[in-house]
C-alpha positions as CSV (number, residue, x, y, z in Angstrom):
1,M,83.9,59.7,22.3
2,K,81.2,62.4,22.0
3,K,79.3,60.2,19.4
4,Q,79.1,57.5,22.1
5,I,77.9,60.1,24.7
6,V,81.1,59.9,26.7
7,S,81.9,63.3,28.2
8,W,84.9,64.6,30.2
9,N,85.0,67.2,32.9
10,S,84.8,70.7,31.4
11,E,88.2,72.3,30.9
12,Y,86.7,75.6,31.9
13,W,85.6,74.5,35.4
14,L,88.9,75.6,37.0
15,D,88.9,78.8,35.0
16,L,85.6,79.7,36.6
17,C,86.9,78.8,40.0
18,D,89.9,81.1,39.4
19,E,87.5,83.9,38.3
20,Y,85.0,83.6,41.1
21,G,87.4,82.8,43.9
22,L,86.3,79.3,44.8
23,Y,88.8,77.2,46.7
24,V,89.5,73.8,45.2
25,V,91.2,70.6,46.3
26,G,92.8,69.0,43.2
27,E,92.5,65.2,43.6
28,A,94.3,62.6,41.6
29,N,92.1,60.0,39.8
30,I,93.2,57.1,42.0
31,E,90.8,54.8,43.9
32,S,91.3,51.1,44.6
33,H,89.5,50.4,47.8
34,G,88.1,47.2,46.2
35,M,91.6,45.7,46.9
36,G,91.3,46.5,50.6
37,Y,93.6,48.5,52.8
38,D,95.7,45.6,54.3
39,I,99.4,46.5,53.8
40,N,100.1,43.2,52.1
41,K,97.1,43.4,49.7
42,T,96.6,47.1,48.8
43,M,97.9,48.3,45.4
44,A,99.3,51.3,47.3
45,N,102.1,49.1,48.6
46,R,102.9,47.1,45.5
47,P,106.0,48.6,43.8
48,T,104.9,47.1,40.5
49,W,102.1,49.8,40.6
50,V,104.3,52.7,41.5
51,N,104.5,54.1,38.0
52,A,100.7,53.9,37.6
53,H,100.3,56.0,40.8
54,L,103.0,58.5,39.9
55,M,101.6,59.0,36.4
56,R,98.2,60.1,37.7
57,V,99.5,62.5,40.3
58,Q,102.1,63.9,37.9
59,R,99.6,64.5,35.1
60,M,97.2,66.2,37.6
61,V,99.9,68.6,38.9
62,E,101.3,69.5,35.5
63,R,97.8,70.1,34.1
64,D,96.5,72.2,36.9
65,K,99.5,73.8,38.7
66,N,98.8,77.3,37.3
67,H,95.2,77.5,38.6
68,A,95.2,79.9,41.6
69,S,91.9,78.3,42.7
70,I,93.7,75.1,43.6
71,V,94.9,75.5,47.2
72,T,95.5,71.9,48.1
73,W,96.5,68.7,46.3
74,S,95.0,65.3,47.2
75,M,96.8,62.1,46.2
76,G,93.5,60.1,45.7
77,N,90.6,58.5,47.5
78,E,90.2,55.3,49.4
79,A,93.3,53.6,47.9
80,G,95.2,52.4,50.9
81,N,98.7,53.6,51.8
82,G,102.2,52.5,51.4
83,Y,105.3,52.7,49.2
84,N,103.5,54.1,46.1
85,F,101.9,57.0,48.0
86,Y,105.1,57.7,49.8
87,S,106.7,58.1,46.3
88,C,103.8,60.3,45.1
89,F,104.1,62.5,48.1
90,L,107.9,63.0,47.7
91,W,107.5,63.8,44.0
92,M,104.7,66.3,44.6
93,K,106.6,68.0,47.3
94,K,109.6,68.4,45.1
95,R,107.5,69.6,42.1
96,D,105.3,72.1,43.9
97,Q,106.3,73.5,47.3
98,S,103.5,76.1,47.4
99,R,100.6,73.8,48.2
100,P,99.9,71.4,51.0
101,I,99.1,67.7,50.2
102,Q,96.3,65.7,51.8
103,Y,95.6,62.0,51.7
104,E,92.9,60.4,53.8
105,R,94.3,56.9,53.9
106,A,97.6,58.1,55.4
107,V,95.7,57.5,58.7
108,S,97.3,54.9,60.9
109,D,94.8,55.1,63.8
110,Y,91.3,56.4,63.2
111,K,90.4,56.4,66.9
112,T,93.0,59.0,67.6
113,F,93.2,60.5,64.1
114,T,96.9,59.7,64.0
115,Y,98.4,60.2,60.5
116,E,101.6,59.1,58.8
117,W,104.0,61.7,57.4
118,N,102.7,61.7,53.9
119,S,99.7,64.0,54.5
120,D,100.1,67.6,55.5
121,I,96.5,67.6,56.7
122,I,94.5,65.5,59.1
123,C,91.6,64.6,56.7
124,P,89.5,61.8,58.0
125,M,86.2,60.5,56.6
126,Y,83.0,60.6,58.8
127,P,84.4,61.3,62.2
128,T,81.8,61.7,64.9
129,P,81.4,65.1,66.7
130,D,82.3,63.2,70.0
131,G,85.4,61.8,68.3
132,M,86.4,65.3,67.2
133,L,85.9,66.7,70.7
134,A,88.2,63.9,72.1
135,Y,90.8,64.9,69.5
136,A,90.6,68.6,70.4
137,K,91.0,67.7,74.1
138,A,94.0,65.5,73.4
139,N,95.6,67.9,70.9
140,P,95.1,71.5,72.1
141,K,98.0,72.6,69.9
142,P,98.0,70.4,66.8
143,T,100.8,70.7,64.2
144,R,98.5,69.9,61.2
145,P,95.1,71.3,60.1
146,F,92.1,69.1,60.6
147,I,89.7,69.2,57.5
148,I,87.1,66.4,57.1
149,C,87.5,65.1,53.6
150,E,84.0,63.5,53.7
151,Y,81.1,63.9,56.2
152,A,77.4,64.6,56.4
153,H,76.5,61.9,53.9
154,A,73.6,63.5,52.1
155,M,71.5,60.3,51.4
156,G,67.8,60.5,52.0
157,N,66.6,62.6,55.0
158,S,70.1,63.5,56.2
159,L,72.2,66.2,57.8
160,G,70.2,65.8,61.0
161,N,73.4,66.3,63.1
162,F,75.0,68.9,60.8
163,T,74.7,71.6,63.5
164,D,76.5,69.3,66.0
165,Y,79.5,69.1,63.7
166,W,79.7,72.9,63.4
167,D,79.2,73.5,67.1
168,V,82.4,71.5,67.6
169,I,84.2,73.2,64.8
170,R,83.3,76.7,65.8
171,A,84.1,76.0,69.4
172,N,87.6,74.9,68.4
173,K,88.5,77.2,65.5
174,K,92.3,76.7,66.0
175,I,91.9,73.0,65.6
176,F,89.2,72.3,63.0
177,Q,88.8,74.1,59.6
178,G,85.7,72.5,58.2
179,G,84.8,69.6,55.8
180,F,83.4,68.4,52.5
181,I,79.8,67.1,52.3
182,W,79.3,63.9,50.3
183,D,77.9,64.7,47.9
184,F,76.9,67.8,45.9
185,V,74.2,66.6,43.4
186,D,72.3,63.5,42.5
187,Q,74.1,61.4,39.9
188,S,71.1,60.6,37.7
189,F,69.7,61.0,34.2
190,Q,66.4,62.6,33.1
191,R,64.1,60.5,31.0
192,V,60.4,60.1,30.2
193,N,58.8,56.8,31.4
194,A,56.1,54.7,29.8
195,K,53.4,56.9,31.5
196,G,54.8,60.0,30.1
197,D,56.2,61.3,33.4
198,T,59.7,62.8,33.6
199,V,61.8,60.8,36.0
200,Y,65.4,60.6,37.1
201,T,67.2,57.3,36.6
202,Y,70.5,55.7,37.5
203,G,72.2,52.4,38.2
204,G,69.6,49.7,38.5
205,D,67.3,51.4,36.0
206,Y,69.7,50.3,33.3
207,E,70.7,46.9,34.6
208,P,69.2,43.5,33.6
209,K,65.7,43.1,35.1
210,E,66.9,40.7,37.7
211,A,69.4,43.3,38.9
212,I,67.0,46.3,39.1
213,T,67.1,48.1,42.5
214,D,65.3,51.0,44.1
215,W,68.2,51.9,46.3
216,N,69.1,55.6,46.2
217,Y,72.8,55.2,46.6
218,A,73.6,57.3,43.5
219,A,70.9,59.9,44.4
220,K,72.3,61.4,47.5
221,G,73.1,65.0,46.9
222,I,72.3,68.3,48.4
223,F,70.6,69.1,45.1
224,Y,68.4,67.0,42.8
225,A,69.9,66.2,39.4
226,N,68.0,69.2,38.0
227,R,69.7,71.4,40.7
228,T,66.5,71.9,42.7
229,P,67.6,72.0,46.4
230,Y,66.7,69.2,48.8
231,P,65.3,70.2,52.2
232,H,68.6,69.6,53.7
233,A,70.2,72.2,51.4
234,W,68.5,74.8,53.6
235,E,69.9,73.2,56.7
236,M,73.3,73.5,55.1
237,K,72.8,77.1,54.2
238,K,71.7,78.0,57.8
239,V,74.7,76.2,59.4
240,Y,77.2,77.5,56.9
241,Q,76.0,81.2,57.2
242,D,79.0,83.4,58.0
243,I,77.3,86.1,60.2
244,H,76.2,85.1,63.6
245,T,74.4,86.9,66.4
246,S,73.9,86.2,70.1
247,L,72.0,88.0,72.9
248,K,74.3,88.8,75.8
249,A,73.2,89.0,79.5
250,D,73.3,92.8,79.5
251,G,70.8,92.9,76.6
252,K,73.4,93.7,73.9
253,I,73.6,91.8,70.7
254,E,77.0,90.4,69.8
255,I,77.7,90.0,66.1
256,Y,80.4,87.7,64.8
257,N,81.7,87.9,61.2
258,E,83.3,84.7,59.7
259,R,84.0,86.3,56.4
260,F,87.6,86.2,55.5
261,F,88.0,89.4,53.5
262,T,84.9,91.6,53.8
263,G,83.2,93.5,56.5
264,L,79.5,94.0,57.2
265,A,79.0,97.3,55.4
266,N,76.6,95.7,52.9
267,V,74.5,94.0,55.6
268,Q,71.3,95.2,57.3
269,L,70.4,94.0,60.8
270,K,66.7,93.6,61.4
271,W,65.3,92.6,64.8
272,E,62.0,92.1,66.5
273,V,60.8,91.6,70.1
274,I,57.8,89.2,70.3
275,A,55.7,88.6,73.4
276,N,53.0,86.0,73.5
277,G,53.1,85.8,69.7
278,I,52.7,89.6,69.3
279,K,55.4,91.9,67.9
280,V,55.9,94.6,70.5
281,Q,59.1,96.2,69.2
282,Q,61.3,96.2,66.1
């Protein structure tokens, strides 16, 4: 495989997540949205495919169950729902009772974010901030966490409304727990073109000439392929910061710490008062 330049995910990735304290959702390698989501067409509801579905979730769980970094299992991505995922959910619950299980396509009504029983988490794709506010109003005491499995599609000049999402999340901390940006890094390859310039290529660059495209659908990360941050990476950093300040009516500054396990002993607060563009106090 290596001679043909076929690589697999590094077996050390989860070891590093364990060591550095990263939280991971372990997701089974199941995706079949090309078959559609109709209950009579989706592979998720064809019993002849139940063993194929079970095999993938079982191998994932047995392979990764001892990694402390994995806090949640996901049964797959965009693969419909039905008998096969009911079977997967029941097997996983029996095999590992220590972790919740999420599955986005367990949704039965996207308008109200109503989910079937085979997902412990409400985990929609691309809800709107207004839709989330409506959910919070209708569900002041929800019985399941709400974690967006995909949002803030980072294609082109994106994340323009990222703050809007987090204003809603932070105003409803007992209802919303965050989300996963799609996606992390551009999926492209470095090569030197005929002019001698280093460029990053993907998809249409390797297709027959009549199929070449300049669409950027594979290049839509927070970081370029060489890990240089896009401008919206700085927007993400600002919105995701875990220390917040606000000026109160009495002139006092309120500090809010979102860190889970550490205080602010290693943090310095610097402030300035500026009048007409001139710093008058610090």
